[in-house]
Structure formats: structure tokens, C-alpha cells
Phi, psi and omega in degrees: 000333179299321179295321180295314181298324179295319180295317180296321179297322178289328185287324188298310185280354186289132172222146179298128182283169184293335184293313182288319181289325182300321180298319179294318181292322180295324178296322182280335185295333181281357181082178180224147182269349178207175178087180187295335182278343183219029185296130172096332182227103178306135177076009182294143179252144178283159174282177182297324181298317180297320179296321182294318178298315179299316182299314181293322179297317180295320179299314181299318181298317180292319179297316179297317180298316180295318179298316180298320179300314182289325175299318179297316180296319179296319179299317179297319182294316179295318178300320179298316178299320181296319180295317179298316180298318180297318180295321177297321181296316179299315179300321179295317179297317180297320179296315178297318181299316181293326177294313181295322179295316179295334180270356180075021181272075188299310184292317179297321179298315180299313183291333174293313188278329185295339175296340184246028184293343177270004181295156175256009182272117184297323180297320179289320184292318180290331175293323176294321176301315180296316181295320179296318180293316180300321178293322178296329184281347181294141181293337180281350181280131181292161181299320180296314180292325179300314179297314181300314181293326179297314179289325177297318178299317180298317180296322179293317179295320178297317180294320178301319180292322178295325182282331180207096182291343182266013180268114183300314182295327178296318177295317181299311184285336173295315179298315180298312184290327176295322177296318179297319179300323179301332179297335181263350188245008172096167186296324181298313180295318183298314179291321179298328180277348189301316181295319179298317180300312181297321179299320179290323176296317180295322177295321178298321179291322176302319182281333180215083186297343183263008181281097184296325182298316181292322176299316177301320182295324175294324175299318178296319179301313181295317180299317182298318181281332175292328183267357185306129179298157185300323183290327177289325176297322178297314179299314181299318181293328179286321186276330187231139180298316178231083181294152180294140179221162175197182181226162177293330177297319179293318178300315181300320180300317180290322178297321178290321177300319179296319180292324177292323180292324182204089186302136174061032187278340190206130181298325183292326179293320177296316180299315184284336170297316178296315181295321181291320177295326176297318179297329181268007177063028174258086188292325181297311180290327178298314179296324179300310184283329176292325177296317178297321179294321180294329182270359183293133179299125183273102180265332185236169177299322179296317178302319181295321178295319179293323178297316179298313182297318181294323179294318179295315180297320181294320181293325183260015179299137180299333179279143180304132182290120183271078179202170180285168179298322179299319180295320180294317179297317181296325178295316179298314179298320179299315180300314181297317181295318181291321178295320177295320181296318180295319177297321179296319178296318182291331181285339183286000000 
């Protein structure tokens, strides 16, 4: 505001000086040979009254022009301040959002970001899509709210992508949310969207090759189609000329790529490395990765679910469990405790 006041202070005392106005008056003082000022008499001179009227008109015009110029400059300056303030505000919201996400404050994060759902900022919008989806995934969220939040997340991701096609996270969350929408719209829609989903994940990796989460998601995509039941394959073959397909070997490659990009970054990646090795009948490697998944620090509800599943898979692995009796007993007790904990969460 100090800059604005300075401009206004300069604008108030300003008046056109005699030098600029004098040149205009001198041109008119010699008369005109044609036009409205000298019509009918070549070289005719105006009287004193005409000169005075012209002088005052020119003064008024210059003052108005100068005033308009300064008003325009002040408007630009104020607009600039507003834009800077707005950018600072977005940065502050993003900083708060990232802090809440890192702290696992799902509901607080959602209510912070949903206030800005009309924003045109892609960074803010994809974070809102993520927050909406995370809230939908909570066991405490009702079925009705889950559906509503899933579609809300998809719309936010879609808008983020429209605002910035070069945003890696926007592509990633568009793919995730499109997959979630398919859960509500049936097998035909889900399979039909599968190729689009994979394309967005691949585009996200092109824009950010070190994004381990997106690499992991392509692994999940491959695993899902490799594991697809025979009846779903029949449906896919009937509905689509070339239905999407994949193999467990391809899924395994992506899970390892994700781990190389960011070791131990996600409990689900460790779990699916173990599950994929089980599918490939490599029991030794399966137990290795399932053990890592079981030992992963459980920070979120999802981590706890993955820990439970890995413990159950490890306990029921076809290969003899290479551990002491105490380890086997602790594994069984852990499974029972985690299953009880999950049931308790769902009942709340």
C-alpha cells in the first residue's frame, strides 16, 4: 500500500506545465487556412475569446489524460499486490496441507482443502482429490459418503488435469480416482477405463520418473489383470476387441522398480512383492518380502491392514516356516490381535 500512496501523492499536485501547452497554443495562434478554425478566409486569425476557449479545453484534456494514466498505473499496482497476496495464500495452504497429510490428519486435511474447491490451482486441486479419496477409504465413512467422496475426488483430479496437463501428480490422481469410480459403475466400465488409467500412470512417470508410488500403481494394474478371474476375462473378451492383459512377471518388475526408486516407501509395495512371488511359486523370496511387510511401522489404518495380511500369508505359506516356535506363536497372536483390532474399528 505504501507504493500506491506514493503514486497518488505524485498524481495530486501534477498540472501540465507551460512548455507542453505553449507549443500547442503557438501552432493555433498562426490561424488555419482550412477547417473549422479558419473557414472562408485564408490566413484568418481567431479572436481572443477563441484562443481562451481552446487553451482551457486543452488544459482540461491534458489533466484528464494524465489523471487517467495515473489511475491506470495505480490499478496495475494494486492488481499486482493482489496477485502476490493470492500466491502467498496458496503457498500457505499447500504448506499446511502437506503438514496435515504427513501427520495423518485425514479429516482436518479434507476440511482445509475443500474450502478451496473452486480454485484454479492444479497443486491444490490434486491434493483435494487425494484428501477426498483418503476420507472415503476410512472404515468410519458411511457407504453413502464414500460414494459421494469418490466422485468428488474424481472431479477434483479431472479439474487439476485440465488446469495443468504437465502436472505429474494430477495424472496420477486422475488415474487413481478413475479406477475408484469404476468400483461403483460395474465391471464393463472398470475394464473399459483400464487402458486410460494405465496411460495416465505412464504419463505421470514420464513427467516424474522417480515417483515410486506411480510405478507401484502400474505394478498393481498389472497384478490385477494377471489375477483376473476367468469369467471376467470372458466378459472382457466379449466387450472389447483387445481387452487389457498382463502377467505376474510384469507386475513384479514394476514393484521392484518402485522399491529401487524409494526403498521401503510403502507397506503395500512390500506386501505385493511377497504376494507376487507367491504367485510365481518362489516361496523363499515371498517369505523375505512378507517379513519386511510384517515389520513395517504401521502409521495408518491401511498400514495395519497390510501388516495383518502379510502376517496371515506368511503363516499359511506352503513352504515350511523357517523360524523358531516362539516366532510362530508371536505371528499367530499378531494375526489374532490385528483381526480383532480391524473388527473393532469397523464397528465404531
